[in-house]
N, C-alpha and C positions, 0 to 999 in steps of 0.2 A: 730347180728340187733340190737337185743332189746338191747345189750350192747352199739353202736353208736348212739344208740336214748338216751342212760340214755348219753353220756359225748357229746354229742351236746345241752341234754337242760342245763347241768352244766354251760356250756361256754356262752348260755344265760344269764343265772343266774349270771355268772359273772361277763361278761361286763354290763349288764344292773346295777346292785350289785357298780360296779368303775364307772359307770354313774351319776349314781346318788351321791356316796361321791363327784365324780365332781362336783357336780351342789350346792352341799351344801358347798362346799368349796367355789365355786365361792360366792358364795352369801356372805358366812362371811365377803370375802373376799372386797369385796362390799359394807358393811357396812360402812356407814361416822363416823370420830372421830368428838370431839369434838372442834377444831381449826375452824378456820377460814381462807377459802380458798378463795384467790380470784383471779381467771383466767381472761389474758387478752388473749383471743382468736386469735389464726391467722387466719384470716379473711379475708385477700389482706386487699386495701384501704377503711376501714370503722370501724365502734366500735362495736364490743359485748362485754359484758365483764361478767364473770358468779361469784355470790357468795355466798356461800356454806356454812353451820354453821350447825352439827348436819345434821337435817335432811328437817334445812329451805336451800330453794332455790332462788335468783332472780337473773333474768337477767336484763344485760342491753344491751338495743338497741341490734340488729339483726345479724349489717353488709350487704353487698352486695346481698350475696346471699345462698345458704344453706350452704356454709360450717360452720355454726352457730351448723348444728346438729352435727358435730363430734364434738364439744367439747364436747357437752350437752354430748353424746354418752358415749365418755372417764371418762368423770368426773360423772356423775349419774347411781345411782343404773340401772341395768339392767331393775329388778321390775316396776322402779317408771314413771310413766306415767304423772306427778302433778309439776309443778312448782308452787310456791307463791304465788310469783312477777313477774310480767313485768314492768320493768321503760320502759321508751320512752324516750329520750331527746329532741329529734324533729323529723322533717318530713323530712329529707332527704333521698334518696334512699337506701344511704351508711350504713345508720343509719338504715331500718324500711326494708327493700328488706324482709332480711331472716328471719324476726320474723314471714311474715304471712306464712312458712312452718313450724316454731316452735309453732304455734297458731292450726295448721293443727292434727300437731302431738302430745303434748300434750296439758294437761285438764292447763290452767291458771286461776288460785284463784283471781289473782288480777292483773290492772293495774291499773300503778302510768305514768303518760302520763301528755303529754305537749299537749294545747288544740289547738294548733294552725295547720291547714293545710296547705298544697297544693295542686294546679292545678294539679296533675299528676297520671296518669295510674295508679303507684304506690301505691300512698298514697290512692288513692278511693279503690282500692282492700286491704291493711292494713284495713282500717277502716269497710271495709264491716265486715271483719274476726274478727274486736275486739268487734262491735254490737251483728253479730252470738254468741262467744265466753259465751253472758249473765251473763260473770263475774264481778265484782264490779271493776268498775271505778273510781279511788281519782286524780283532778288536784289538784297538788301542788302548794304551795309560798311560799317565802321566810321567815322564821319565823318558820314554820312546822316543825313537827315532827314525824315523824313513828317508835316505836321500835317492830324490829322482833325479838321476844326469847331474845337473847345476844345480839345483834344487833341495832344501833340507827345511822336513816339516818337522819341529820340535814337538812334541805334546806335552800339553800342559795339566787337563786333565781328561777324563773322570779321574781318579785316583785306583781306581779297579773296575774293570772290567769282567762280567762270566766270559764266555768263549761260545755262546751260543744265542742267535737273532731272535728276538723273540721273547726275553725274560722278562717279567713284572720289575717294575722300577717303585722303588721306595721312594715314599714323597715326588715331589715335581718333577715332572719330565725333563721340563727347559734343563734343571737347573744338574740333568748328566749330559749334555752338549758335553760333544769333541769340543776343545777349545788347543789351539798349535799359533802355533807363531813360523810362517814362512820366511824363508830366508833364501835373499840370492843374490854372493860377494854382500855385499855392507850395508843391503836394504831389507829392511825386515815388513812385514806386516803381520796383525795378528787377525785370528778367526777367531767367533766367540762364539758360534752358534746364539742360542737364545737365555745361554748366563744371567743372574743377579748377582746384585752386589754380594749377596750373601755367597757365592761361587768367587767372584773378583776379589774379593777381601783374601783368598787362601790361595790365589795367585801369585807365581813368582814371576818377575818382570824386567825386561829391560829397555830400554830408548825405541822404540818402532817409530817408523817411514807412516803408515795405512795403518787406521783401525776399523774393522769395519764392527761398527757399535752393533752392538749384543740389541737381539726384541724389538729392533726395529723402533729402538729408543721408547722403550718402555721407559714409566719413571720407577721401575724396580729395578733396573739396570745405571750403570755406566755414572756410579759415583763420584766422589770430588779426589778423594782418594785412589779409587783408580787411575786415573785420568793425572795429576800428581807420579803415579809410579810408573805411568807406559810413557809419558810425553808424546803423543800422536803428533804430528803434523797434520797430517789428514783424516776427516771423521768421514765415514760413507757410510749412509741409511738405509737399507734395501727396504722399503713400506711403499703400499699404494693404498689405492681407500680404503677405509677402513671403518669402523666403530668402536674404537678402543683408543684413539684420540691417538695412536701412533703416529710423530713422533711425538712425544708432549712434551710444552714453555719448560716444561724444571730441564729434562736436557740438553734441548737445543740452549738456553739459560747458561750451563756449564759447562757444555762448548765452549762458548762462545768469553766465559771467565777464564778458561784457560787457554786460552789465545788460540784454539782448535779449529782450521780453516773444513768446513763444515759444506756435502753434498748430498746430495735425495737422489734416489730412481723417483720417484715421486713429480721429481720440478725437472728430475735434470732427463730422465730416463736413464740408458743406458750410463754408464760410466768405465772407462778404460783408462786403468793407470801402465806405465810403461818405464820399463826400468834397465840399466845396462846393469845394474852392479852396483853401482856408486851415484849417479844421481837418477832423477824420477821425472816424471811428467803425466798429464792426465789429457786424456780426447777424445 
């Protein structure tokens, strides 16, 4: 009897050791590297982009539902329940709905946000969640720069912002979208929200490596002149099943004619770009 108890005790100790070792290795494998990871989450017809480098994490928009949480849980260490920055390009539901769940499950240190509001139940719920979080809120405009460790965010649009969340928009809400260049060393990506060619024509652009195509590939965005100015090597369209015809054949043809490689989340699923500040690749 005593011998059987000793064997059971030994089994329990062995199993416990295996579990502890497994947790330690899981933690080690979850440690972030020092490269830039630019992840275009597969959230269907909407936008959600995760940027992380080291322990610094930035989420741009949250898509139309909870699917963004799966993207976060896959890429963030399991013990990390804090997101350093959430950027909100504009108040359309396919960009902000998932952020309500993100705010509920993670601590957000800072919101970088479009001040424009929308008269919708989703926006009101989102607005209440932001205010309840009691985090720092910043309303950037063209010419502003944010440095986040080794990352630099240079804002190109809008030209003006109010300093309160939920102001009424004059004209098309999509054209109030925050637009910024992300720079890490020599690597640059352009994040465009849902702007139209009207705004594209007013942007002061440099050559970039990665373009997040505006408005899911709408025919009202991504002009030939815009592509000539920005000269991206790779274009990403965040899109899902929809009734709008996104991405349009016009935009696809413009990208092809400009010699820009195209990847789409509705075909590839999640798309991740990794850079060391000089070279980059997709995975």
